[in-house]
Backbone as XML, in Angstrom:
<?xml version="1.0"?>
<chain id="A" units="angstrom">
  <residue number="1" name="MET">
    <atom name="N" x="12.343" y="-14.765" z="12.392"/>
    <atom name="CA" x="12.425" y="-13.328" z="12.527"/>
    <atom name="C" x="12.633" y="-12.726" z="11.146"/>
  </residue>
  <residue number="2" name="GLY">
    <atom name="N" x="11.986" y="-11.595" z="10.908"/>
    <atom name="CA" x="12.124" y="-10.891" z="9.638"/>
    <atom name="C" x="13.477" y="-10.238" z="9.496"/>
  </residue>
  <residue number="3" name="SER">
    <atom name="N" x="13.718" y="-9.695" z="8.320"/>
    <atom name="CA" x="14.975" y="-9.001" z="8.063"/>
    <atom name="C" x="15.081" y="-7.766" z="8.945"/>
  </residue>
  <residue number="4" name="PRO">
    <atom name="N" x="16.272" y="-7.449" z="9.426"/>
    <atom name="CA" x="16.450" y="-6.236" z="10.221"/>
    <atom name="C" x="16.157" y="-4.986" z="9.389"/>
  </residue>
  <residue number="5" name="VAL">
    <atom name="N" x="15.611" y="-3.985" z="10.031"/>
    <atom name="CA" x="15.283" y="-2.723" z="9.366"/>
    <atom name="C" x="16.083" y="-1.616" z="10.032"/>
  </residue>
  <residue number="6" name="SER">
    <atom name="N" x="16.787" y="-0.842" z="9.220"/>
    <atom name="CA" x="17.624" y="0.228" z="9.748"/>
    <atom name="C" x="16.788" y="1.450" z="10.124"/>
  </residue>
  <residue number="7" name="VAL">
    <atom name="N" x="17.361" y="2.299" z="10.952"/>
    <atom name="CA" x="16.721" y="3.568" z="11.305"/>
    <atom name="C" x="16.549" y="4.417" z="10.051"/>
  </residue>
  <residue number="8" name="ARG">
    <atom name="N" x="17.508" y="4.333" z="9.146"/>
    <atom name="CA" x="17.440" y="5.095" z="7.892"/>
    <atom name="C" x="16.187" y="4.732" z="7.088"/>
  </residue>
  <residue number="9" name="HIS">
    <atom name="N" x="15.772" y="3.487" z="7.174"/>
    <atom name="CA" x="14.551" y="3.050" z="6.486"/>
    <atom name="C" x="13.310" y="3.269" z="7.361"/>
  </residue>
  <residue number="10" name="ALA">
    <atom name="N" x="13.427" y="2.971" z="8.630"/>
    <atom name="CA" x="12.265" y="3.004" z="9.528"/>
    <atom name="C" x="11.682" y="4.408" z="9.711"/>
  </residue>
  <residue number="11" name="LYS">
    <atom name="N" x="12.523" y="5.418" z="9.789"/>
    <atom name="CA" x="12.026" y="6.770" z="10.034"/>
    <atom name="C" x="11.129" y="7.268" z="8.901"/>
  </residue>
  <residue number="12" name="PRO">
    <atom name="N" x="11.581" y="7.256" z="7.631"/>
    <atom name="CA" x="10.678" y="7.705" z="6.566"/>
    <atom name="C" x="9.478" y="6.778" z="6.397"/>
  </residue>
  <residue number="13" name="ASP">
    <atom name="N" x="9.649" y="5.496" z="6.688"/>
    <atom name="CA" x="8.527" y="4.566" z="6.625"/>
    <atom name="C" x="7.437" y="4.979" z="7.609"/>
  </residue>
  <residue number="14" name="GLY">
    <atom name="N" x="7.822" y="5.339" z="8.807"/>
    <atom name="CA" x="6.856" y="5.796" z="9.804"/>
    <atom name="C" x="6.132" y="7.060" z="9.369"/>
  </residue>
  <residue number="15" name="ILE">
    <atom name="N" x="6.867" y="7.983" z="8.760"/>
    <atom name="CA" x="6.262" y="9.225" z="8.272"/>
    <atom name="C" x="5.234" y="8.920" z="7.189"/>
  </residue>
  <residue number="16" name="ILE">
    <atom name="N" x="5.595" y="8.035" z="6.271"/>
    <atom name="CA" x="4.668" y="7.670" z="5.193"/>
    <atom name="C" x="3.432" y="6.967" z="5.754"/>
  </residue>
  <residue number="17" name="GLN">
    <atom name="N" x="3.608" y="6.097" z="6.740"/>
    <atom name="CA" x="2.468" y="5.400" z="7.346"/>
    <atom name="C" x="1.499" y="6.402" z="7.986"/>
  </residue>
  <residue number="18" name="VAL">
    <atom name="N" x="2.031" y="7.374" z="8.705"/>
    <atom name="CA" x="1.183" y="8.396" z="9.332"/>
    <atom name="C" x="0.473" y="9.220" z="8.267"/>
  </residue>
  <residue number="19" name="TRP">
    <atom name="N" x="1.185" y="9.605" z="7.231"/>
    <atom name="CA" x="0.603" y="10.393" z="6.143"/>
    <atom name="C" x="-0.542" y="9.635" z="5.483"/>
  </residue>
  <residue number="20" name="LEU">
    <atom name="N" x="-0.304" y="8.366" z="5.117"/>
    <atom name="CA" x="-1.366" y="7.585" z="4.479"/>
    <atom name="C" x="-2.540" y="7.348" z="5.418"/>
  </residue>
  <residue number="21" name="GLY">
    <atom name="N" x="-2.260" y="7.089" z="6.676"/>
    <atom name="CA" x="-3.333" y="6.894" z="7.647"/>
    <atom name="C" x="-4.176" y="8.142" z="7.820"/>
  </residue>
  <residue number="22" name="THR">
    <atom name="N" x="-3.523" y="9.296" z="7.839"/>
    <atom name="CA" x="-4.246" y="10.561" z="7.944"/>
    <atom name="C" x="-5.116" y="10.791" z="6.716"/>
  </residue>
  <residue number="23" name="CYS">
    <atom name="N" x="-4.561" y="10.534" z="5.539"/>
    <atom name="CA" x="-5.349" y="10.683" z="4.303"/>
    <atom name="C" x="-6.547" y="9.746" z="4.317"/>
  </residue>
  <residue number="24" name="ALA">
    <atom name="N" x="-6.332" y="8.487" z="4.685"/>
    <atom name="CA" x="-7.424" y="7.503" z="4.704"/>
    <atom name="C" x="-8.495" y="7.872" z="5.719"/>
  </residue>
  <residue number="25" name="SER">
    <atom name="N" x="-8.094" y="8.468" z="6.843"/>
    <atom name="CA" x="-9.089" y="8.850" z="7.853"/>
    <atom name="C" x="-9.963" y="10.005" z="7.373"/>
  </residue>
  <residue number="26" name="ARG">
    <atom name="N" x="-9.466" y="10.766" z="6.430"/>
    <atom name="CA" x="-10.225" y="11.910" z="5.896"/>
    <atom name="C" x="-10.958" y="11.582" z="4.598"/>
  </residue>
  <residue number="27" name="HIS">
    <atom name="N" x="-10.661" y="10.437" z="4.033"/>
    <atom name="CA" x="-11.279" y="10.013" z="2.771"/>
    <atom name="C" x="-11.817" y="8.592" z="2.954"/>
  </residue>
  <residue number="28" name="PRO">
    <atom name="N" x="-13.068" y="8.443" z="3.342"/>
    <atom name="CA" x="-13.606" y="7.121" z="3.660"/>
    <atom name="C" x="-13.647" y="6.161" z="2.474"/>
  </residue>
  <residue number="29" name="GLU">
    <atom name="N" x="-13.419" y="6.653" z="1.272"/>
    <atom name="CA" x="-13.400" y="5.780" z="0.105"/>
    <atom name="C" x="-12.044" y="5.086" z="-0.073"/>
  </residue>
  <residue number="30" name="THR">
    <atom name="N" x="-11.120" y="5.370" z="0.835"/>
    <atom name="CA" x="-9.777" y="4.803" z="0.742"/>
    <atom name="C" x="-9.389" y="4.100" z="2.028"/>
  </residue>
  <residue number="31" name="GLU">
    <atom name="N" x="-8.310" y="3.340" z="1.951"/>
    <atom name="CA" x="-7.700" y="2.772" z="3.148"/>
    <atom name="C" x="-6.198" y="2.733" z="2.951"/>
  </residue>
  <residue number="32" name="ALA">
    <atom name="N" x="-5.473" y="2.761" z="4.046"/>
    <atom name="CA" x="-4.017" y="2.672" z="4.022"/>
    <atom name="C" x="-3.638" y="1.254" z="4.421"/>
  </residue>
  <residue number="33" name="LEU">
    <atom name="N" x="-2.766" y="0.636" z="3.650"/>
    <atom name="CA" x="-2.370" y="-0.745" z="3.908"/>
    <atom name="C" x="-0.858" y="-0.839" z="4.072"/>
  </residue>
  <residue number="34" name="PRO">
    <atom name="N" x="-0.379" y="-1.086" z="5.293"/>
    <atom name="CA" x="1.047" y="-1.281" z="5.483"/>
    <atom name="C" x="1.448" y="-2.723" z="5.195"/>
  </residue>
  <residue number="35" name="ASN">
    <atom name="N" x="2.500" y="-2.891" z="4.413"/>
    <atom name="CA" x="3.100" y="-4.203" z="4.160"/>
    <atom name="C" x="2.166" y="-5.234" z="3.540"/>
  </residue>
  <residue number="36" name="ALA">
    <atom name="N" x="1.198" y="-4.809" z="2.739"/>
    <atom name="CA" x="0.291" y="-5.741" z="2.078"/>
    <atom name="C" x="0.969" y="-6.339" z="0.849"/>
  </residue>
  <residue number="37" name="THR">
    <atom name="N" x="0.748" y="-7.619" z="0.622"/>
    <atom name="CA" x="1.271" y="-8.262" z="-0.569"/>
    <atom name="C" x="0.378" y="-7.927" z="-1.749"/>
  </residue>
  <residue number="38" name="VAL">
    <atom name="N" x="0.984" y="-7.486" z="-2.841"/>
    <atom name="CA" x="0.256" y="-7.132" z="-4.054"/>
    <atom name="C" x="0.541" y="-8.208" z="-5.098"/>
  </residue>
  <residue number="39" name="ILE">
    <atom name="N" x="-0.503" y="-8.891" z="-5.553"/>
    <atom name="CA" x="-0.354" y="-9.916" z="-6.577"/>
    <atom name="C" x="-0.571" y="-9.249" z="-7.926"/>
  </residue>
  <residue number="40" name="LEU">
    <atom name="N" x="0.493" y="-9.136" z="-8.695"/>
    <atom name="CA" x="0.422" y="-8.472" z="-9.986"/>
    <atom name="C" x="-0.094" y="-9.418" z="-11.068"/>
  </residue>
  <residue number="41" name="ASP">
    <atom name="N" x="0.403" y="-10.641" z="-11.056"/>
    <atom name="CA" x="-0.059" y="-11.675" z="-11.977"/>
    <atom name="C" x="0.373" y="-13.017" z="-11.393"/>
  </residue>
  <residue number="42" name="ALA">
    <atom name="N" x="0.270" y="-14.086" z="-12.161"/>
    <atom name="CA" x="0.561" y="-15.432" z="-11.653"/>
    <atom name="C" x="2.008" y="-15.607" z="-11.203"/>
  </residue>
  <residue number="43" name="GLU">
    <atom name="N" x="2.912" y="-14.781" z="-11.699"/>
    <atom name="CA" x="4.326" y="-14.947" z="-11.386"/>
    <atom name="C" x="4.951" y="-13.800" z="-10.612"/>
  </residue>
  <residue number="44" name="ASN">
    <atom name="N" x="4.232" y="-12.723" z="-10.405"/>
    <atom name="CA" x="4.842" y="-11.529" z="-9.817"/>
    <atom name="C" x="4.038" y="-10.986" z="-8.648"/>
  </residue>
  <residue number="45" name="THR">
    <atom name="N" x="4.732" y="-10.778" z="-7.540"/>
    <atom name="CA" x="4.141" y="-10.122" z="-6.377"/>
    <atom name="C" x="5.147" y="-9.106" z="-5.846"/>
  </residue>
  <residue number="46" name="VAL">
    <atom name="N" x="4.631" y="-8.097" z="-5.176"/>
    <atom name="CA" x="5.468" y="-7.112" z="-4.481"/>
    <atom name="C" x="4.868" y="-6.884" z="-3.102"/>
  </residue>
  <residue number="47" name="GLN">
    <atom name="N" x="5.680" y="-6.398" z="-2.201"/>
    <atom name="CA" x="5.193" y="-6.061" z="-0.863"/>
    <atom name="C" x="5.753" y="-4.696" z="-0.477"/>
  </residue>
  <residue number="48" name="PRO">
    <atom name="N" x="5.075" y="-3.619" z="-0.930"/>
    <atom name="CA" x="5.551" y="-2.284" z="-0.579"/>
    <atom name="C" x="5.378" y="-2.023" z="0.917"/>
  </residue>
  <residue number="49" name="ASP">
    <atom name="N" x="6.162" y="-1.123" z="1.436"/>
    <atom name="CA" x="6.040" y="-0.763" z="2.848"/>
    <atom name="C" x="4.680" y="-0.146" z="3.149"/>
  </residue>
  <residue number="50" name="ALA">
    <atom name="N" x="4.139" y="0.596" z="2.202"/>
    <atom name="CA" x="2.852" y="1.270" z="2.405"/>
    <atom name="C" x="2.184" y="1.468" z="1.057"/>
  </residue>
  <residue number="51" name="LEU">
    <atom name="N" x="0.869" y="1.392" z="1.053"/>
    <atom name="CA" x="0.150" y="1.697" z="-0.173"/>
    <atom name="C" x="-1.249" y="2.182" z="0.153"/>
  </residue>
  <residue number="52" name="PRO">
    <atom name="N" x="-1.732" y="3.129" z="-0.645"/>
    <atom name="CA" x="-3.116" y="3.576" z="-0.514"/>
    <atom name="C" x="-3.984" y="2.715" z="-1.418"/>
  </residue>
  <residue number="53" name="ARG">
    <atom name="N" x="-5.230" y="2.508" z="-1.017"/>
    <atom name="CA" x="-6.150" y="1.703" z="-1.818"/>
    <atom name="C" x="-7.510" y="2.377" z="-1.851"/>
  </residue>
  <residue number="54" name="ARG">
    <atom name="N" x="-8.072" y="2.498" z="-3.048"/>
    <atom name="CA" x="-9.454" y="2.973" z="-3.185"/>
    <atom name="C" x="-10.344" y="1.748" z="-3.070"/>
  </residue>
  <residue number="55" name="LEU">
    <atom name="N" x="-11.319" y="1.820" z="-2.187"/>
    <atom name="CA" x="-12.194" y="0.675" z="-1.948"/>
    <atom name="C" x="-13.071" y="0.387" z="-3.165"/>
  </residue>
  <residue number="56" name="PRO">
    <atom name="N" x="-13.334" y="-0.900" z="-3.447"/>
    <atom name="CA" x="-14.137" y="-1.274" z="-4.613"/>
    <atom name="C" x="-15.511" y="-0.610" z="-4.637"/>
  </residue>
  <residue number="57" name="GLU">
    <atom name="N" x="-16.134" y="-0.473" z="-3.491"/>
    <atom name="CA" x="-17.466" y="0.146" z="-3.449"/>
    <atom name="C" x="-17.438" y="1.639" z="-3.781"/>
  </residue>
  <residue number="58" name="HIS">
    <atom name="N" x="-16.244" y="2.184" z="-3.922"/>
    <atom name="CA" x="-16.082" y="3.591" z="-4.300"/>
    <atom name="C" x="-15.337" y="3.722" z="-5.627"/>
  </residue>
  <residue number="59" name="GLY">
    <atom name="N" x="-15.403" y="2.689" z="-6.451"/>
    <atom name="CA" x="-14.792" y="2.751" z="-7.774"/>
    <atom name="C" x="-13.404" y="2.164" z="-7.884"/>
  </residue>
  <residue number="60" name="GLY">
    <atom name="N" x="-12.869" y="1.637" z="-6.783"/>
    <atom name="CA" x="-11.559" y="1.008" z="-6.850"/>
    <atom name="C" x="-11.624" y="-0.280" z="-7.656"/>
  </residue>
  <residue number="61" name="LEU">
    <atom name="N" x="-10.519" y="-0.638" z="-8.261"/>
    <atom name="CA" x="-10.492" y="-1.807" z="-9.134"/>
    <atom name="C" x="-9.882" y="-3.029" z="-8.471"/>
  </residue>
  <residue number="62" name="THR">
    <atom name="N" x="-9.805" y="-3.043" z="-7.146"/>
    <atom name="CA" x="-9.244" y="-4.176" z="-6.427"/>
    <atom name="C" x="-10.323" y="-4.860" z="-5.619"/>
  </residue>
  <residue number="63" name="ALA">
    <atom name="N" x="-10.076" y="-6.106" z="-5.305"/>
    <atom name="CA" x="-11.038" y="-6.874" z="-4.514"/>
    <atom name="C" x="-10.282" y="-7.668" z="-3.466"/>
  </residue>
  <residue number="64" name="GLY">
    <atom name="N" x="-10.062" y="-7.062" z="-2.319"/>
    <atom name="CA" x="-9.394" y="-7.755" z="-1.232"/>
    <atom name="C" x="-7.959" y="-8.116" z="-1.549"/>
  </residue>
  <residue number="65" name="TYR">
    <atom name="N" x="-7.551" y="-9.287" z="-1.102"/>
    <atom name="CA" x="-6.153" y="-9.700" z="-1.224"/>
    <atom name="C" x="-5.772" y="-10.006" z="-2.661"/>
  </residue>
  <residue number="66" name="ARG">
    <atom name="N" x="-6.547" y="-10.816" z="-3.350"/>
    <atom name="CA" x="-6.185" y="-11.224" z="-4.711"/>
    <atom name="C" x="-6.357" y="-10.069" z="-5.681"/>
  </residue>
  <residue number="67" name="GLY">
    <atom name="N" x="-5.355" y="-9.820" z="-6.462"/>
    <atom name="CA" x="-5.426" y="-8.781" z="-7.470"/>
    <atom name="C" x="-5.266" y="-7.372" z="-6.935"/>
  </residue>
  <residue number="68" name="LEU">
    <atom name="N" x="-4.810" y="-7.243" z="-5.706"/>
    <atom name="CA" x="-4.648" y="-5.929" z="-5.095"/>
    <atom name="C" x="-3.647" y="-5.111" z="-5.891"/>
  </residue>
  <residue number="69" name="ALA">
    <atom name="N" x="-4.097" y="-4.038" z="-6.475"/>
    <atom name="CA" x="-3.216" y="-3.175" z="-7.255"/>
    <atom name="C" x="-3.594" y="-1.728" z="-6.998"/>
  </residue>
  <residue number="70" name="PRO">
    <atom name="N" x="-2.882" y="-1.058" z="-6.112"/>
    <atom name="CA" x="-3.219" y="0.320" z="-5.747"/>
    <atom name="C" x="-2.779" y="1.314" z="-6.812"/>
  </residue>
  <residue number="71" name="TRP">
    <atom name="N" x="-3.174" y="2.556" z="-6.624"/>
    <atom name="CA" x="-2.638" y="3.582" z="-7.504"/>
    <atom name="C" x="-1.201" y="3.852" z="-7.081"/>
  </residue>
  <residue number="72" name="PRO">
    <atom name="N" x="-0.369" y="4.407" z="-7.972"/>
    <atom name="CA" x="1.056" y="4.556" z="-7.673"/>
    <atom name="C" x="1.322" y="5.526" z="-6.522"/>
  </residue>
  <residue number="73" name="LEU">
    <atom name="N" x="2.259" y="5.141" z="-5.686"/>
    <atom name="CA" x="2.670" y="5.987" z="-4.570"/>
    <atom name="C" x="3.917" y="6.777" z="-4.924"/>
  </residue>
  <residue number="74" name="SER">
    <atom name="N" x="4.708" y="6.248" z="-5.823"/>
    <atom name="CA" x="5.946" y="6.904" z="-6.216"/>
    <atom name="C" x="6.160" y="6.702" z="-7.708"/>
  </residue>
  <residue number="75" name="SER">
    <atom name="N" x="7.345" y="7.013" z="-8.178"/>
    <atom name="CA" x="7.627" y="6.864" z="-9.596"/>
    <atom name="C" x="7.660" y="5.398" z="-10.014"/>
  </residue>
  <residue number="76" name="ALA">
    <atom name="N" x="7.814" y="4.493" z="-9.064"/>
    <atom name="CA" x="7.769" y="3.056" z="-9.365"/>
    <atom name="C" x="6.303" y="2.640" z="-9.356"/>
  </residue>
  <residue number="77" name="GLU">
    <atom name="N" x="5.665" y="2.776" z="-10.483"/>
    <atom name="CA" x="4.225" y="2.551" z="-10.578"/>
    <atom name="C" x="3.888" y="1.074" z="-10.415"/>
  </residue>
  <residue number="78" name="ILE">
    <atom name="N" x="2.897" y="0.782" z="-9.579"/>
    <atom name="CA" x="2.440" y="-0.588" z="-9.337"/>
    <atom name="C" x="1.141" y="-0.776" z="-10.085"/>
  </residue>
  <residue number="79" name="ARG">
    <atom name="N" x="1.055" y="-1.793" z="-10.906"/>
    <atom name="CA" x="-0.176" y="-2.081" z="-11.652"/>
    <atom name="C" x="-0.636" y="-3.475" z="-11.384"/>
  </residue>
</chain>
């Protein structure tokens, strides 16, 4: 079983998921990815609760699972 998630975390997470999903549904060049693992380099990975991704066929610089690096969602920029 995964780590327990508090209501304090779950509520804003749900809002962000809906927001990203709505944006992705209106912008076919993007997709919303909940809980995707982002491989930054050989030693570093992160798993944000939510991230937007520009699809490679629309100029995005990611290719599927490996090397997934979305544009920043917050001040903690992911590269």
